[in-house]
Structure formats: structure tokens, C-alpha cells
N, C-alpha and C positions, 0 to 999 in steps of 0.2 A: 485500513489499507495504507494510509500515509503514516509511516512509523516514526517520524521525527517531529511531528507537530507538537509544539509546546515544550520541547526538550532541548533546544539548542543552547550550547554554552555561550554566554555573552559577557563573561568576565575578562577584561583586558589583561589582567595579570596572568591568566592561564595561557596566554598566547605570547608571552614575552620572549625575547630573543636571548636572554641570559641563562636559561635553564640548560641542563644537560640533554644530549640528544635522546637518551633512553627515557628520561622523564618526559620530554616533549612528546615522544611517540605515545607514551601512556596517556598523556593528557589529550592528544589528538584522537585517541581511541575512545575517549570519554565524551564525545560530542553529544551523546544522548543522556544528558542531565546528571552526570556525576557531581559536578560542583553546584548545580542548581538544586539537587537533592540535599546537599549539605547545608546550603543556605536556607532551604525550607525548614530543615530540622531545627536550625539555630533560631529562626524567627517564629515558627509556628509549632514546633515540636513534632513535625512529620506530617505526612498526608493522611488524613483519616480514611477509613475504609470506603465511605460513600464517595469521597473525592477521588479515590483510586478507581472506583467503578466508572465514574464519569470520564477520567483520563483514558482508560482502556477503551471505552465506547468511542471516544473521540478519535483514538488512534486507529480503530477498525473502520469506522464509517468514513466514506469519502466518495470520490467520483466513480468508484467501482459499483456503486448503487445503480447506476444507469444501465448496467449490463445484465442485471438479474432477470428481467422479463425474458430476454433472449436466451439466457441460460435455462430457464424453465421450458422454453420451447425446444431447445436442443436436447434436454434431458428426457423429454417425452410427455410433458404435461404437469399438472399441479401436484398430483400424488408422487410421481417420480422425483420431482424437484424437491419437495418437502422431505421425503425419505432420504434423499441424497444428502441434504443439508444436515439432518439429524445424525446420520451415520458419521459424517465428517466432524460434526461438533464434538463428538466424544473424544476424538483424537486431538482436536484443536485445544480443548480444555486440558487434556492430559499433557500436551506439549507445554502449555503455559505453567502448569504445576511443576513439571520436571525442571524447567528453566529456573523457577524460583528455588527449588531444592538445591540445584547445583550452584546457584548464586549464593545461597546461604552457606553452603559447605566451603566454597572457594573464596568467599568474601569479595567477589567481583561485582561490579555495578553496571556493566553493559553486556549486551548479547555476545559480541565478538570476544570480549574478555573471558566470559564464561566458557565459550566454546574452546578458546585457546588454552585455558587452564585445564579443562576436562579432557580434551582430545589431542593436545599437543600443537606444535608450531605449524605443521603441515596443514592439518585440518583448519586451524585458525586462519592461516593465510588464504585457503580456499574460501572460507566464510567471508573474509574481507573482500575478495574478488567478486563473489556473488552479490554482496551488498552493493558494491559499486555498480555492477551490471544491472541489478534490480532498480536502483535509483535512476540510472541512466534510461532504462526502458520506460519507467514510470513517467519520467519527464517528457519523453516522446509522446506517450499516451495523453498527457496533459495538453500538449500543444495541439494534438489532433482534436481533442475535445473542444478547445477554444475555437478552432476552425469550424467544427460542426455547429456549435451553438451560434457563432457569429453569422454563419450563413442563414440560419433561420431568423435571427433577429433582423438582419438586413432585408430579408424577404418581407417581414412584417412592416418595417419602416418604409420600404419602397412599394408596398402593396402589390407584390408579385407572388406568384405561386411556383411550386416546384415544377420544373420542366419549362417554365416560361422563358423564352429566349431573351427577353429584355432583362431578366434577372442577372445575367452575366454580361450584359452589354456595357456596363460601366467598369472602368479600370479599378475604381476604389471598392467594388464589390467582389473582385476576384479573390478566391479563397487563399491563394498563396500570398497575395498582398496583405490581406487582413491579418493572417497569422504572423507574418513577418513584422508588420508595423506594431501590432499589439505586443508581441514578445520583445522586440527591440526597445520600445519606449517604456515598457513597464517591468518585464521580467528581468532583463539584463541589468538595469541599474540596481535592482533589489538583490541580485545574485553576487555582485562584486564585493560588497563590504565584508570585512573580517567577522564582524559580529552581526547577528540578526536579532534585533530587539522587538520585533512586532509579532513574534510567534504566538503570544497569548491572544492577540486579536484574530489571527488566522484560525486558531483553534475554535474560538467562539463562533466565528463566521462559518466555518466548515460544518459544525453541528447544526446551526440554524438553517443553512442551505440544504443539507441532506434531509432534515425533517420536513422542510417545506416541500421538497420534491416528492417525498413519500405521501404527504397529505394530498398533493395535487393529483398524483397517479390514482390514489384511492377514490378521490372525489370524482375524477373523470370516468372511473369505472362504474360508479353508482349512478351518476348522471352523465352519460356519454353525449358528446356533441353530435349534431346531425352530420351525415356524410362520411362518418368513419367506416372504412372498409374492413370488416372483420374477416380474417382468413380462417382456414380450418384450425380446429382446436384439438390436437392429438391428446389421447388419454393414456397412451403407453409409448415407451421408447421404440423407435424403429429398429434398433439393434443395441446390443450391450455396449458396443463401442461408442454409441451416441451418448450414453450416460457419462462415460469418461471424458467426452469432449466438453461437458458442462463443468467438470471439476475445477479446471484452472480459474474460471470466473469466480467460483465460490471461494477458492483459496485466496485469490486476489482481494476479494471483499473482506474476508475475515482475518487477513494477515495483520496481526498487531504484536507478534511475538518479539520482534526486534526491539520495540519500545517497552515491552513488558518488564524486562529486567531492571531498568532504572526506575520504573514505577514501583516495582516491588521493593527496591532498595530505599525508596523515599518514604515508604509507609511508616506510620507510627506503630510500634509493636509488630514488626513484620514477622510472619510465621507462615509456614506452608499451608496449614489447615485454614487459617484466616484468608490467605491469598486464594485458596481454592474457592471459597465462597464469593470472593470479589470477582474473579474471572468468570465464574458461573453466572453471576448476575449480569455482568457486562455482556457476555456472549448471548444470553437469552434476550437482552434488550436489542442487540444487533440482529438476532434471529427474527424478532417481530418486525423490525424495520425492513430488513431485506426480503422477508417473506411477503409482507404487505405490498411492497413495491413489485416484487416478482410475480406474485399471483395476479394482482389487479392489472398490472401492465400486460401480462401475457393474455389474460382473458379479454382484455379490451381489444387487442389486435390479432390474437391468434398467430397463425403462421406468417402474418404480415408485419409482425413486430420487428423493429429495427434493432441492430446490435446496441445502439444508443437509443433507449426508449423515448427520449424527448424528441428525437428526430421523427418519430411516428406521428406526432401531433401536428395539426395545421399551424402554420406560422402566424395566423391571424389571432390565435388564442392569447389574450393578454396575460392570464394567470400563468400559462406555460411559458410565455416570454419572460416573465419575472423569474420563474424557476431557472430558465437558461442564464439569465443575468447572475443569479446566485451562484450557479455552478462555475461560471466564468470567473467570478471574484474569488471563489474558493481555490480554483486552479491557479490563478495568478499569484496567490499568496503561498500556495503549497509548493509550487515548483522551486522557488529559492531555498526552501527548507530542505527538500529532498536533495537538491544540488549541493547544499552545504554539507550534508551527511556524506554524499559520494566524494566530494572534494576533500573532506577530512580523512577518509580512508586512503585516498591517493597521497595526501600529505604524510600520512603515517607510513606508507611504503617508502616515501622519499627519505624520511628521517631514519627509518630502520636500515635503509641501504647505505647510510653514511653521509647523506646530504645535509651538512650542517648549515644552519642559517648564520651568515656572517654579519648581516646588518638588516635593519628594517626595510630599507629600500629594495634589497634583493628578495626578501620575502614577499613584498608587495608586488613586484614584477612577476614573480612566479605564480602568485595567487591570481593576478589579473589574466595571465596567459592561460592558466588552467581553466579559469572561468570562461574565457572567450572560446577556447577549443571545445569545451563541454557544450556550451550554449549553441554554437553554430553547427556542431555535429547533430545535436538533437533537432535543431530547426530544419536542417536539410532533410533529415530522415522523415520528419513529420510532414514536410511538404510533398514527399513522394510516396508516403504510405497513407493513403486516404482512408483505409479501413482499420478502425481501432481494434476490431476483433483479432487481427493478426498480431498486434502488439500484446493484447491481453493473454492470448494463448501462450506466448513465450514467457512473459513476466509472471503469469499465473503459475506456470510450471516452476519458476524460481521461488515463488511464494510457498509452494509445496515443500521445497527444501528447508525453508525457515520453520515451517509448521511441523514437518515430519522428520526429515533426515537428521538435522543437527540436534534437536531434542532427543531423538532416538539414540544417536551416538553418545550424547552426554549421559543418558540413562545407562547405557551399556558400560561405559567407562566407570561411572559411579558405582555400579554393582560389582564390576570386576575388582575394584579396590577393596571390596568387602568379601574377598574370596573365601575367607574363613567361614562365611555363612552359606556356602554353596550347597550344603546339604539340605537347606530349607526349601519348602515349596514356593514361598513368596519370592525368594531370590531368583529361582528359575523362571517364575511367572513374569517378573519384571524384566529379566534379561530377554526373554522371548518377546515381550511387549516392545522392547527397544529394537530388536531385530526386525519385527514386523513393521514398525514405524519407518525404519530406514528403507526397507524393501518397498513399502507402499509409496513413500515419497519419491524414491528413485524411479519407480514405475510411472507415477504421475508426471514427473518431470520429463522422462524420456518419451512417454506417449504423446504429451502435449507438444513437445518440441518437434518430434518427427511428424506429427499430424500437421503442424503449421508449415513445416518445410515441404511436405508432400503437396499440400494445397497450393502453396506458392508455385512450386514447379509444375504442377498439373495445370494451373491457370495460365 
């Protein structure tokens, strides 16, 4: 889900003010490990295949794990949820392989550079905009998660239960206050610096937290607590549209495509076939984690499962409280990284539009201003959007663009450059595959966005 973890450029020389504007724009577009990949090659000879598997798994796993039990309920049960995942996984792996192929052909090392090289400036600019919007929306979702988990932790500390009037009688337990204070004291200071050097700790923490959540959900299904109210457990989808409503959550969970290009570029002996085995292994690992959480969480609560599965458990459960603390820590460290990626895209726009950096102080003022505007906009929206499902439906649709639309366009453009082979069956098959991926991604994006808007207006 979080596509920038462990890949943020931290070399001060790459952010100097004496470079040309065009070169700086290129460097700003390389925030996803171009220079880190080169230093890795120099020091260790490249990332081994097993290490690449771990990095891809880390990029995919994240807070989206909490929404999979509800996605299984929306899809219509265990069978429908698993089948839907398996069908999407075929295209998820295909998109990752296509990006690696285009990266190898174009010698580009980031997602947006590959799209720009393959599809031109217009599509490349659209890709930049969608990356900025996606990171912005994900930051909103992270703040909502912080508020949800802090509510439950405070209930446990204050020995109150949901619906108890005394739970909200204290000003310091108000949701808006807890989100604001936590984000201002922790997230904002971590978001302002030019370099982010703690991403390696955030990556390890994210993996540890997500695995712990999965284990807790499985254990609680095998040995359920007393008093859990299990709702109806559907065995089939209520309608075919219900299945499509679960797709954004799955796309949000498996979206690791933006970070896949720099991971591929950093590998020792990078090759498309070798990369195919790497991403297949990584996606299968993610499949087991997401399926274990989704199936066990859904069967534990049935139709009573919350959009955030941890909110369905009682606040008095110590093991679940620890899981909530893990998720909060993961989110607190992931927000600055995603913000950094979005800010780098905005800075790239500034440089390409002719905004030259005159001196270091001007760059610092612009960076602080960008950070403050980004942070307070996400904070205000998070305070007035209490349901994370509304955010997931939108950014999940954007994730479908990164998984389906842009890889499909890259495949079409790559095959059109080989027009002399147009009489072969494989050429036509790949072109049709690219067209199908673009159409499918556009449909998922449009359907999820319109569904979210319809629900908002209807409510």
C-alpha cells in the first residue's frame, strides 16, 4: 500500500541549489530510490532476489490490511472474496512485470519516469498528478486510522465502553483533539525536514505491526472472546455490483507498483524473468496475509464487522490494544514518507514550470509552506470525514490506475514501437492485454469514484 517506504532519497548533494533546473526536476522525480539504488550497488553489489521479495512485501503490506474483513463481507463471503483476489492478482503481477520490462527498455528508475518515457509528457504529467492525489488521500486515511485506534485505546485506559456517555465527557478524549495533538506533535515535525533518514526503521516497524495484527485476528477467530456478537455470514454476493465495491480495498492493499520500478532497478542481475519470480513470491506472501486477516476477521463478526476490523473488538482486550498501538506507530512513521513523495512531485512541477531556486532560504520557505498547507488540509479533512471507507473507495480507485491503467498504456506503447512484428499472434495478444488492462482500470476507478460520490450525496 505505502509505496515510498524505505526508498526516500536522503543524499544532501542531490538537493543542492547549484544544479540546473532540468537536472533538479529529474532528481526530484527520483525520490523513490534512484540514488539509494546506486549506493546499494556500489556497497553491496545490488539487492539480492530474496531481499527484493521482502521490499515488495513491505511496500504492499500496510494499514490497508485492516479493511480486508469488511471487503470480504461486501464481496459476499469467503469464496467470493478469495476468487476476487485471485482474479485481480493475475493482473497485479502482470502489471509489475510490464513495468520492469519498460524500465529495462527505457533505462528509467522510477514509476513516473517510465510512464513519461513510454507514454509521453501528457500522460506522464497525469501520472504525477495522480501520485500526488493518491499520497494526499492516503495521508487523510492515516489520520482517520489514528483517531479510530486512539478512541479504543482511551476507552481501555479509562475503562469505558462504546456508547458510554462518560467516554466523551473529558475534553482530552475528544476525537478531534486527539487526532490534532498527535499529528501536530509527532507527524508535522517529521514532515518538515528535507531529508528523511528513518525510513528503514519505519519499514521494519510496518512489517512487524501488520504481521502482529494478522496473528491476533486469526487467534481471535480460533479462540473468540465471550460476548462477541456475530452477525449474518453471507455465502454469496447480493449483486454483481457488490463485488465491484470490494475491488478498491483490494487494489489499495496490493498497490506496490509505484515502488516496484526502483526495486527492480536496484536488483543484482535485474531481468524480467527473474523479476517475475520475485513479484510472484511477494504477491503470494501478501495474499496469505490479507486472506488470513480477511477470512478470519469476517467469520469472527460476520455482517457486524467494521470497516476497520480492529474497531470490532472490545476495547478491554490487551492483545488487540497492542495491535492498535502497532498500527498507530506504523501510521505515524508512514505519513511523513508519503507526504515526502507527494511534496517531491509538487516540487518537480515547480521546477519544470521555471521556478528556479535562488538560494537555500527560499527553498526552505517554500518547503515549509508546502508542508504546512499539505498537513493542515489533510488534518481538517480527516477531522470531518469519520468513515475511512469513504477515503478508501476513492484512493482505492486511484490505486487501480497505478495497477492497471498506466502499466496497460506502457505495454501498448511498447508494442506499438515494434510495429514491424504486428503480424504475429503474440504481438496482438499483448496489445489486446494492454487495452483490456486500461479499460478495466478505468472502469474500476470510475465505478468506485461514482459509487463513493453517490453514497455521500445519498446520505
